[in-house]
C-alpha positions in Angstrom: 18.1 -47.0 31.0 20.1 -48.0 27.9 19.9 -46.3 24.5 18.8 -49.4 22.8 15.4 -49.5 24.6 12.7 -47.5 23.0 11.3 -44.8 25.2 7.6 -45.1 26.2 5.5 -42.0 25.7 4.9 -40.3 29.0 1.1 -40.5 29.2 1.1 -38.5 32.5 2.3 -35.4 30.7 0.3 -36.0 27.5 -3.1 -36.3 29.2 -3.2 -32.8 30.6 -1.9 -31.4 27.3 -4.6 -33.2 25.4 -7.2 -32.0 27.9 -6.1 -28.4 27.5 -6.1 -28.7 23.7 -9.6 -30.2 23.7 -10.9 -27.4 26.0 -9.3 -24.8 23.8 -10.9 -26.3 20.7 -14.3 -26.4 22.4 -14.1 -22.7 23.2 -12.7 -21.8 19.8 -15.7 -23.5 18.2 -18.5 -22.4 20.6 -17.5 -18.8 21.4 -17.4 -17.1 18.0 -20.6 -18.9 16.9 -22.4 -17.9 20.1 -21.3 -14.3 19.9 -22.2 -14.0 16.2 -25.5 -15.6 16.9 -26.4 -13.2 19.7 -25.3 -10.2 17.6 -27.3 -11.4 14.6 -30.4 -11.8 16.7 -30.1 -8.4 18.3 -29.5 -6.6 15.0 -32.4 -8.5 13.4 -34.7 -7.4 16.2 -33.6 -3.8 15.9 -33.9 -3.6 12.1 -36.9 -6.0 11.9 -35.1 -8.1 9.2 -35.3 -11.4 11.1 -33.6 -14.1 9.2 -31.2 -12.1 7.0 -28.7 -10.7 9.4 -28.9 -13.9 11.6 -27.9 -16.1 8.6 -25.1 -13.7 7.7 -23.8 -13.6 11.3 -23.8 -17.4 11.4 -21.8 -17.6 8.2 -19.3 -15.1 9.7 -19.2 -17.1 12.9 -18.4 -20.3 11.0 -15.7 -18.5 9.1 -14.1 -17.2 12.3 -14.3 -20.6 13.8 -12.5 -22.2 10.8 -9.8 -19.6 10.9 -9.2 -20.0 14.7 -9.1 -23.8 14.6 -6.8 -23.7 11.6 -4.4 -21.4 13.5 -4.5 -23.7 16.5 -4.0 -26.9 14.6 -1.4 -25.6 12.2 1.7 -26.0 14.5 0.7 -29.6 15.1 0.4 -30.2 11.4 3.8 -28.5 10.7 5.4 -30.7 13.4 3.9 -33.9 12.0 4.9 -33.0 8.4 8.5 -32.1 9.3 8.8 -35.4 11.2 7.3 -37.3 8.3 9.7 -35.6 5.8 12.6 -36.4 8.1 11.6 -40.1 8.3 11.2 -40.2 4.5 14.7 -38.7 4.0 16.1 -41.2 6.4 14.4 -44.1 4.7 15.7 -43.0 1.3 19.3 -42.6 2.5 19.3 -46.0 4.1 18.1 -47.7 0.9 21.0 -46.3 -1.1 
């Protein structure tokens, strides 16, 4: 393989990585919401304050989900931003 030929992305190694990432995102979204929902229902039944604690626990679950997904996606965003910045620098230096 010569250096002048562009390399094709290896889809065989990218597919399992994408599958794992999708599964991880699914769990990161579903698990905190489900746990907070169950805890909210149980506390509401015990204190007899049905919708109040449940709504609060759903808001907490959504907040936890956003934080977890952000932490998972942040490395991918950093990698993309650094490669975009490098491409912009290369384009600027080649124009001079």
